[in-house]
All heavy atoms as an XYZ file, in Angstrom:
718
protein
N     129.417     38.488     97.521
C     128.009     38.805     97.559
C     127.758     40.169     98.208
O     126.917     40.934     97.789
C     127.256     37.717     98.331
C     125.754     37.892     98.304
S     124.976     37.875     96.721
C     124.876     36.137     96.396
N     128.561     40.508     99.227
C     128.415     41.775     99.946
C     128.703     42.931     98.975
O     127.982     43.950     98.944
C     129.336     41.850    101.126
N     129.717     42.769     98.115
C     130.068     43.826     97.190
C     128.965     43.984     96.124
O     128.591     45.130     95.796
C     131.425     43.526     96.507
C     131.720     44.480     95.369
C     132.527     43.551     97.523
N     128.420     42.890     95.641
C     127.325     42.971     94.665
C     126.119     43.645     95.253
O     125.476     44.522     94.587
C     126.991     41.590     94.181
N     125.719     43.306     96.472
C     124.556     43.889     97.055
C     124.811     45.391     97.376
O     123.903     46.206     97.229
C     124.174     43.157     98.353
C     123.547     41.785     98.148
C     123.427     41.046     99.460
C     122.213     41.894     97.490
N     126.018     45.745     97.800
C     126.345     47.150     98.036
C     126.279     47.933     96.721
O     125.792     49.060     96.687
C     127.711     47.257     98.668
N     126.738     47.337     95.615
C     126.673     47.974     94.302
C     125.236     48.215     93.901
O     124.873     49.281     93.345
C     127.392     47.161     93.258
N     124.361     47.221     94.147
C     122.941     47.382     93.839
C     122.323     48.528     94.665
O     121.547     49.306     94.205
C     122.157     46.058     94.000
C     120.649     46.281     93.893
C     122.631     45.031     92.999
N     122.755     48.584     95.940
C     122.266     49.662     96.826
C     122.696     51.025     96.354
O     121.891     51.977     96.364
N     123.931     51.149     95.955
C     124.415     52.448     95.452
C     123.732     52.811     94.138
O     123.328     53.981     93.939
C     125.942     52.406     95.319
C     126.569     52.344     96.684
C     126.461     53.638     94.529
C     128.061     52.003     96.669
N     123.523     51.842     93.261
C     122.787     52.080     92.029
C     121.378     52.507     92.323
O     120.858     53.471     91.729
C     122.769     50.807     91.132
C     122.033     51.030     89.837
C     121.720     49.711     89.151
N     120.873     49.927     87.984
C     119.558     50.058     88.032
N     118.931     50.084     89.158
N     118.856     50.215     86.924
N     120.719     51.869     93.302
C     119.359     52.258     93.649
C     119.347     53.695     94.197
O     118.444     54.454     93.861
C     118.856     51.264     94.725
O     117.548     51.607     95.065
N     120.361     54.057     94.961
C     120.438     55.443     95.480
C     120.567     56.430     94.364
O     119.831     57.464     94.318
C     121.617     55.550     96.425
C     121.881     56.981     96.970
C     120.693     57.463     97.837
C     123.136     57.006     97.788
N     121.408     56.142     93.403
C     121.649     57.054     92.258
C     120.368     57.204     91.460
O     119.947     58.300     91.080
C     122.823     56.600     91.398
C     122.893     57.345     90.085
C     124.109     56.727     92.182
N     119.703     56.068     91.163
C     118.467     56.076     90.349
C     117.348     56.819     91.059
O     116.726     57.715     90.476
C     118.029     54.643     89.988
C     116.628     54.602     89.440
C     119.018     54.020     89.028
N     117.112     56.517     92.315
C     115.978     57.117     93.014
C     116.258     58.557     93.436
O     115.333     59.347     93.512
C     115.573     56.299     94.238
C     114.789     55.111     93.797
C     115.225     53.851     93.569
C     113.384     55.074     93.488
N     114.209     53.043     93.171
C     113.091     53.750     93.084
C     112.400     56.039     93.519
C     111.790     53.393     92.711
C     111.130     55.667     93.127
C     110.813     54.373     92.752
N     117.502     58.924     93.710
C     117.838     60.318     94.050
C     117.712     61.194     92.781
O     117.448     62.404     92.921
C     119.203     60.407     94.617
N     117.871     60.605     91.627
C     117.754     61.396     90.368
C     116.323     61.584     89.907
O     116.062     62.393     89.006
N     115.406     60.887     90.504
C     114.012     61.045     90.091
C     113.383     62.244     90.750
O     113.564     62.457     91.975
C     113.168     59.806     90.490
C     113.554     58.619     89.688
C     112.618     57.485     89.899
N     113.099     56.380     89.085
C     112.347     55.403     88.694
N     111.088     55.400     88.995
N     112.833     54.431     87.986
N     112.696     63.008     89.984
C     112.015     64.153     90.531
C     110.708     63.766     91.219
O     110.099     62.729     90.860
N     110.342     64.514     92.218
C     109.072     64.234     92.896
C     108.298     65.517     92.869
O     108.699     66.574     93.376
C     109.332     63.791     94.333
C     108.104     63.414     95.045
C     107.458     62.215     94.784
C     107.547     64.215     96.039
C     106.302     61.860     95.428
C     106.387     63.853     96.690
C     105.754     62.667     96.407
N     107.070     65.461     92.281
C     106.334     66.663     92.053
C     105.182     66.881     93.056
O     104.249     67.597     92.782
C     105.751     66.602     90.654
C     106.828     66.577     89.602
C     106.247     66.499     88.163
O     104.995     66.581     88.059
O     107.035     66.285     87.249
N     105.320     66.300     94.198
C     104.259     66.499     95.213
C     104.314     67.918     95.781
O     105.339     68.565     95.805
N     103.167     68.358     96.210
C     103.108     69.696     96.818
C     103.016     69.669     98.339
O     103.324     70.647     98.988
C     101.859     70.471     96.266
O     100.685     69.703     96.544
C     102.005     70.709     94.780
N     102.565     68.530     98.851
C     102.452     68.401    100.287
C     103.796     67.991    100.918
O     104.432     67.026    100.441
C     101.380     67.302    100.593
C     101.027     67.231    102.035
O     101.560     68.016    102.853
O     100.195     66.356    102.410
N     104.226     68.688    101.951
C     105.513     68.350    102.572
C     105.539     66.923    103.129
O     106.548     66.263    103.147
C     105.662     69.352    103.704
C     104.797     70.508    103.354
C     103.683     69.934    102.525
N     104.342     66.433    103.574
C     104.278     65.058    104.042
C     104.616     64.039    102.956
O     105.273     63.053    103.212
C     102.918     64.748    104.655
C     102.744     65.345    106.036
C     101.413     64.971    106.564
N     100.431     65.760    105.789
C      99.146     65.696    105.961
N      98.624     64.890    106.861
N      98.348     66.456    105.264
N     104.173     64.314    101.739
C     104.517     63.468    100.631
C     106.012     63.393    100.348
O     106.577     62.386    100.012
C     103.758     63.878     99.355
C     102.263     63.503     99.423
O     101.900     62.635    100.241
O     101.509     64.105     98.650
N     106.668     64.542    100.503
C     108.096     64.610    100.334
C     108.809     63.778    101.420
O     109.807     63.094    101.153
C     108.626     66.022    100.354
C     108.327     66.770     99.049
N     109.157     66.670     97.951
C     107.281     67.565     98.677
C     108.656     67.363     96.985
N     107.535     67.933     97.401
N     108.282     63.873    102.652
C     108.840     63.042    103.732
C     108.653     61.551    103.471
O     109.547     60.721    103.677
C     108.247     63.424    105.058
C     108.708     64.773    105.593
C     107.909     65.153    106.877
C     110.180     64.782    105.875
N     107.453     61.201    102.981
C     107.172     59.768    102.630
C     108.062     59.292    101.525
O     108.533     58.172    101.507
C     105.701     59.558    102.341
C     104.846     59.514    103.513
C     103.769     60.307    103.797
C     104.924     58.629    104.631
N     103.234     59.957    105.013
C     103.908     58.935    105.545
C     105.820     57.548    104.978
C     103.740     58.268    106.738
C     105.624     56.907    106.169
C     104.587     57.229    107.024
N     108.286     60.173    100.521
C     109.157     59.771     99.429
C     110.633     59.584     99.939
O     111.270     58.633     99.520
C     109.153     60.817     98.308
C     109.975     60.465     97.132
C     109.566     59.458     96.276
C     111.191     61.076     96.868
C     110.333     59.106     95.163
C     111.935     60.754     95.792
C     111.526     59.737     94.953
N     111.058     60.449    100.789
C     112.374     60.274    101.356
C     112.487     58.985    102.193
O     113.486     58.251    102.140
C     112.741     61.479    102.272
N     111.405     58.664    102.937
C     111.390     57.383    103.705
C     111.381     56.212    102.752
O     112.021     55.195    103.001
C     110.149     57.366    104.627
N     110.638     56.307    101.644
C     110.588     55.243    100.654
C     111.992     54.953    100.074
O     112.446     53.832    100.012
C     109.626     55.574     99.544
C     109.558     54.548     98.433
C     108.823     53.425     98.602
C     110.251     54.764     97.264
C     108.787     52.467     97.601
C     110.210     53.780     96.249
C     109.476     52.660     96.407
N     112.699     56.039     99.677
C     114.026     55.879     99.128
C     114.986     55.348    100.155
O     115.809     54.465     99.870
C     114.527     57.217     98.489
C     115.978     57.162     98.097
C     113.616     57.645     97.319
N     114.874     55.837    101.340
C     115.750     55.381    102.464
C     115.539     53.872    102.680
O     116.489     53.110    102.857
C     115.479     56.183    103.736
O     115.775     57.551    103.492
C     116.383     55.690    104.862
N     114.299     53.453    102.761
C     113.962     52.037    102.967
C     114.469     51.190    101.787
O     115.065     50.127    102.017
N     114.273     51.680    100.590
C     114.671     50.875     99.420
C     116.188     50.712     99.346
O     116.682     49.627     99.141
C     114.139     51.570     98.163
C     114.340     50.776     96.901
C     113.558     51.429     95.801
N     113.641     50.637     94.592
C     112.715     49.739     94.238
N     111.637     49.544     95.008
N     112.841     49.059     93.125
N     116.903     51.815     99.498
C     118.370     51.766     99.471
C     118.930     51.032    100.682
O     119.796     50.209    100.588
C     118.958     53.177     99.335
C     120.456     53.176     99.511
C     118.549     53.831     98.029
N     118.324     51.313    101.827
C     118.780     50.701    103.091
C     118.662     49.152    103.129
O     119.511     48.526    103.730
N     117.627     48.641    102.473
C     117.485     47.193    102.448
C     118.667     46.556    101.765
O     119.286     45.606    102.241
C     116.164     46.785    101.772
C     116.151     45.298    101.431
C     114.991     47.081    102.695
N     119.038     47.108    100.610
C     120.190     46.527     99.848
C     121.460     46.665    100.655
O     122.257     45.708    100.717
C     120.318     47.222     98.485
C     119.240     46.905     97.512
C     118.266     47.734     97.068
C     118.981     45.665     96.917
N     117.432     47.069     96.225
C     117.862     45.796     96.099
C     119.602     44.410     96.948
C     117.339     44.742     95.343
C     119.083     43.346     96.224
C     117.969     43.543     95.418
N     121.654     47.831    101.200
C     122.953     48.047    101.944
C     123.004     47.209    103.223
O     124.065     46.730    103.601
C     123.152     49.535    102.227
C     123.358     50.408    100.987
C     123.493     51.871    101.416
C     124.530     49.969    100.182
N     121.852     47.043    103.908
C     121.865     46.264    105.103
C     122.034     44.765    104.796
O     122.683     44.031    105.554
C     120.586     46.468    105.921
O     119.435     46.044    105.203
N     121.508     44.298    103.651
C     121.779     42.932    103.256
C     123.244     42.731    102.890
O     123.828     41.714    103.202
C     120.891     42.559    102.070
C     119.418     42.323    102.381
C     118.616     42.079    101.119
C     119.207     41.210    103.399
N     123.855     43.750    102.306
C     125.309     43.679    102.051
C     126.024     43.600    103.387
O     127.029     42.852    103.531
C     125.741     44.897    101.253
N     125.544     44.317    104.389
C     126.137     44.254    105.723
C     126.070     42.881    106.331
O     127.003     42.459    107.050
N     124.965     42.175    106.132
C     124.819     40.812    106.664
C     125.916     39.940    106.088
O     126.595     39.193    106.827
C     123.436     40.210    106.285
C     123.404     38.731    106.598
C     122.313     40.936    107.066
N     126.149     40.001    104.788
C     127.177     39.202    104.173
C     128.575     39.647    104.593
O     129.446     38.797    104.750
C     127.031     39.186    102.668
C     125.942     38.283    102.156
C     124.696     38.778    101.893
C     126.174     36.930    101.999
C     123.682     37.979    101.441
C     125.161     36.094    101.579
C     123.888     36.622    101.280
N     128.759     40.921    104.760
C     130.068     41.449    105.162
C     130.375     40.990    106.599
O     131.539     40.620    106.891
C     130.124     42.954    105.082
N     129.405     40.990    107.447
C     129.604     40.497    108.823
C     129.934     39.038    108.888
O     130.848     38.626    109.601
C     128.362     40.775    109.706
C     128.112     42.226    110.131
C     126.782     42.350    110.783
C     129.215     42.664    111.042
N     129.252     38.241    108.075
C     129.533     36.831    108.097
C     130.881     36.517    107.425
O     131.572     35.617    107.841
C     128.440     36.023    107.420
O     128.356     36.374    106.032
N     131.282     37.347    106.434
C     132.587     37.140    105.797
C     133.714     37.575    106.758
O     134.827     37.058    106.671
C     132.637     37.900    104.527
N     133.418     38.511    107.637
C     134.466     38.991    108.558
C     134.768     38.016    109.659
O     135.794     38.128    110.331
C     134.032     40.332    109.149
N     133.891     37.042    109.842
C     134.091     36.035    110.904
C     135.165     35.041    110.454
O     135.090     34.482    109.369
C     132.798     35.329    111.186
O     132.997     34.288    112.081
N     136.168     34.857    111.291
C     137.232     33.889    111.006
C     136.822     32.448    111.387
O     137.390     31.499    110.883
C     138.510     34.202    111.770
C     139.163     35.493    111.281
O     138.896     35.875    110.129
O     139.879     36.112    112.044
N     135.800     32.359    112.191
C     135.433     31.003    112.681
C     134.591     30.289    111.634
O     134.006     30.863    110.736
C     134.610     31.168    113.974
N     134.562     28.981    111.730
C     133.803     28.145    110.834
C     132.899     27.206    111.625
O     133.178     26.883    112.770
C     134.727     27.291    109.941
C     135.629     28.059    109.045
C     134.818     28.666    107.895
N     135.677     29.493    107.068
C     135.380     30.766    106.822
N     134.367     31.334    107.359
N     136.206     31.472    106.071
N     131.815     26.814    111.011
C     130.917     25.850    111.643
C     130.213     26.399    112.839
O     129.734     27.542    112.848
N     130.166     25.615    113.902
C     129.452     26.009    115.119
C     130.048     27.187    115.766
O     129.384     28.036    116.333
C     129.485     24.797    116.090
C     128.833     25.048    117.396
C     127.338     25.085    117.247
N     126.741     25.309    118.563
C     125.597     25.897    118.729
N     124.913     26.294    117.723
N     125.130     26.055    119.923
N     131.385     27.391    115.678
C     132.025     28.554    116.304
C     131.564     29.818    115.616
O     131.433     30.871    116.244
C     133.527     28.397    116.187
N     131.318     29.788    114.301
C     130.861     30.993    113.604
C     129.462     31.328    114.033
O     129.151     32.526    114.236
C     130.860     30.719    112.069
N     128.628     30.331    114.271
C     127.240     30.604    114.750
C     127.305     31.259    116.121
O     126.585     32.209    116.406
C     126.434     29.290    114.800
C     126.221     28.809    113.353
C     125.140     29.478    115.511
C     125.644     27.443    113.255
N     128.173     30.748    117.017
C     128.299     31.333    118.318
C     128.836     32.728    118.228
O     128.407     33.623    118.973
C     129.248     30.496    119.204
C     128.619     29.098    119.539
O     127.385     28.986    119.467
O     129.371     28.216    119.891
N     129.795     33.003    117.390
C     130.381     34.314    117.259
C     129.371     35.325    116.682
O     129.307     36.455    117.122
C     131.610     34.280    116.303
C     132.317     35.591    116.189
C     133.578     35.483    115.342
O     134.285     34.395    115.427
O     133.871     36.401    114.584
N     128.559     34.909    115.716
C     127.591     35.794    115.092
C     126.320     35.927    115.909
O     125.468     36.798    115.581
C     127.306     35.345    113.682
C     128.490     35.406    112.700
C     128.113     34.789    111.399
C     128.927     36.853    112.513
N     126.151     35.106    116.917
C     124.940     35.181    117.770
C     124.787     36.540    118.436
O     123.663     37.004    118.700
C     124.935     34.047    118.776
N     125.938     37.180    118.742
C     125.881     38.497    119.362
C     125.264     39.541    118.462
O     124.745     40.553    118.904
C     127.299     38.941    119.700
C     128.024     38.070    120.673
C     129.477     38.492    120.787
O     129.940     39.399    120.094
O     130.157     37.886    121.647
N     125.283     39.271    117.146
C     124.762     40.244    116.186
C     123.418     39.853    115.588
O     123.015     40.360    114.564
C     125.814     40.393    115.041
C     127.187     40.839    115.465
C     128.106     40.758    114.295
C     127.097     42.237    116.035
N     122.670     38.993    116.295
C     121.403     38.523    115.725
C     120.428     39.667    115.699
O     119.444     39.615    114.864
C     120.870     37.359    116.537
C     120.432     37.690    117.872
C     119.819     36.478    118.587
N     120.167     36.595    120.003
C     120.718     35.681    120.712
N     120.936     34.516    120.188
N     120.980     35.874    121.960
N     120.577     40.740    116.462
C     119.715     41.883    116.357
C     119.785     42.539    114.988
O     118.821     43.182    114.571
C     120.080     42.923    117.435
C     121.484     43.431    117.270
C     122.610     42.978    117.852
C     121.892     44.558    116.414
N     123.698     43.675    117.429
C     123.311     44.676    116.573
C     121.229     45.431    115.583
C     124.042     45.586    115.880
C     121.980     46.383    114.929
C     123.385     46.462    115.036
N     120.927     42.344    114.280
C     121.092     43.004    113.001
C     120.084     42.500    111.992
O     119.799     43.161    111.011
C     122.539     42.782    112.492
C     122.856     43.619    111.302
C     123.190     44.929    111.410
C     122.823     43.032    110.010
C     123.469     45.697    110.286
C     123.111     43.826    108.904
C     123.445     45.120    109.029
O     123.723     45.899    107.934
N     119.552     41.304    112.190
C     118.511     40.799    111.288
C     117.282     41.679    111.246
O     116.533     41.668    110.286
C     118.101     39.366    111.721
N     117.064     42.443    112.310
C     115.933     43.341    112.343
C     116.101     44.587    111.472
O     115.149     45.204    111.060
C     115.638     43.800    113.782
C     115.232     42.675    114.750
C     115.076     43.240    116.157
C     113.961     42.026    114.291
N     117.349     44.914    111.139
C     117.610     46.125    110.358
C     117.022     45.986    108.942
O     116.252     46.905    108.530
C     119.130     46.429    110.321
C     119.432     47.581    109.372
C     119.620     46.754    111.728
N     117.313     44.928    108.144
C     116.681     44.874    106.823
C     115.137     44.723    106.946
O     114.421     45.289    106.094
C     117.246     43.587    106.216
C     118.454     43.255    107.006
C     118.287     43.882    108.347
N     114.650     44.057    107.939
C     113.194     43.945    108.141
C     112.553     45.275    108.424
O     111.501     45.609    107.896
C     112.873     42.937    109.200
C     113.221     41.471    108.928
C     113.007     40.627    110.148
C     112.469     40.947    107.764
N     113.179     46.059    109.273
C     112.681     47.393    109.596
C     112.693     48.337    108.440
O     111.721     49.046    108.148
C     113.444     48.001    110.771
N     113.770     48.260    107.649
C     113.856     49.104    106.456
C     112.837     48.668    105.390
O     112.234     49.512    104.695
C     115.272     49.085    105.890
C     116.291     49.826    106.716
C     117.733     49.452    106.295
C     116.097     51.326    106.611
N     112.610     47.386    105.253
C     111.592     46.908    104.311
C     110.170     47.361    104.794
O     109.391     47.793    103.958
C     111.619     45.387    104.234
N     109.950     47.371    106.076
C     108.668     47.889    106.606
C     108.482     49.381    106.326
O     107.389     49.781    105.979
C     108.558     47.582    108.093
N     109.562     50.091    106.457
C     109.517     51.549    106.167
C     109.191     51.767    104.685
O     108.353     52.606    104.325
C     110.856     52.227    106.544
C     110.963     53.618    105.911
C     111.012     52.287    108.013
N     109.814     50.990    103.848
C     109.559     51.098    102.372
C     108.078     50.758    102.062
O     107.471     51.494    101.277
C     110.526     50.174    101.625
C     110.283     50.282    100.084
C     111.143     49.283     99.333
O     111.924     48.558     99.896
N     110.954     49.278     98.016
N     107.595     49.715    102.627
C     106.179     49.308    102.360
C     105.247     50.360    102.869
O     104.272     50.737    102.195
C     105.889     47.932    102.968
C     104.410     47.606    102.952
C     106.669     46.843    102.227
N     105.450     50.820    104.107
C     104.563     51.845    104.648
C     104.609     53.130    103.852
O     103.579     53.756    103.565
C     104.943     52.124    106.108
N     105.787     53.585    103.470
C     105.935     54.812    102.673
C     105.257     54.638    101.317
O     104.607     55.554    100.827
C     107.409     55.179    102.507
N     105.426     53.475    100.680
C     104.776     53.219     99.404
C     103.267     53.234     99.534
O     102.561     53.781     98.680
N     102.765     52.722    100.649
C     101.307     52.775    100.871
C     100.826     54.181    101.007
O      99.827     54.592    100.385
C     100.958     51.943    102.142
C      99.538     52.154    102.550
C      98.485     51.549    101.916
C      99.232     53.031    103.636
C      97.175     51.720    102.282
C      97.937     53.220    104.019
C      96.926     52.590    103.340
O      95.618     52.785    103.719
N     101.522     54.977    101.845
C     101.047     56.353    102.071
C     101.233     57.250    100.871
O     100.478     58.206    100.655
C     101.746     56.950    103.319
C     101.207     56.378    104.589
C     101.991     55.599    105.399
C      99.921     56.631    105.010
C     101.505     55.061    106.585
C      99.400     56.137    106.174
C     100.238     55.320    106.971
N     102.214     56.956    100.052
C     102.395     57.713     98.820
C     101.313     57.392     97.785
O     100.913     58.253     97.003
C     103.778     57.452     98.218
C     104.964     58.206     98.840
C     106.237     57.673     98.274
C     104.838     59.682     98.600
N     100.876     56.132     97.784
C      99.891     55.662     96.768
C      98.465     55.807     97.143
O      97.581     55.538     96.336
N      98.181     56.194     98.347
C      96.763     56.252     98.762
C      96.075     57.462     98.115
O      96.716     58.469     97.809
C      96.602     56.333    100.290
C      96.971     57.661    100.870
C      96.918     57.614    102.397
N      97.020     58.902    102.984
C      98.133     59.643    103.087
N      99.247     59.195    102.579
N      98.092     60.804    103.674
N      94.785     57.324     97.968
C      93.995     58.386     97.319
C      93.427     59.262     98.447
O      92.832     58.788     99.385
C      92.862     57.751     96.552
C      92.044     58.788     95.804
O      92.539     59.901     95.577
O      90.855     58.462     95.465
N      93.660     60.547     98.316
C      93.186     61.479     99.367
C      91.862     62.082     99.009
O      91.367     62.950     99.717
C      94.216     62.605     99.529
C      95.484     62.094    100.114
C      96.300     63.287    100.453
N      97.673     62.823    100.638
C      98.653     63.573    100.861
N      98.504     64.878    100.895
N      99.838     63.106    101.017
N      91.320     61.690     97.879
C      90.109     62.322     97.371
C      88.958     62.054     98.215
O      88.097     62.678     98.602
């Protein structure tokens, strides 16, 4: 699963990095970069979740105890998703 999610993240990076952005405002370029970073980062961080759990040798309750030290990592995909949503909002708002 980690390999599949990483492949989707790399594909997302290639697709979104290849898209042109025709904005004139530097802030829009920053928001677009944040959007792409959030979008790609979500996939790669989810791949990281599966890679971390696969790297654990323990099973059952011992695995839960071993992975408890890394519970902060659950915030990484959530933070990247929030960045993507915020950037999408600011890119799509009407300034008129």
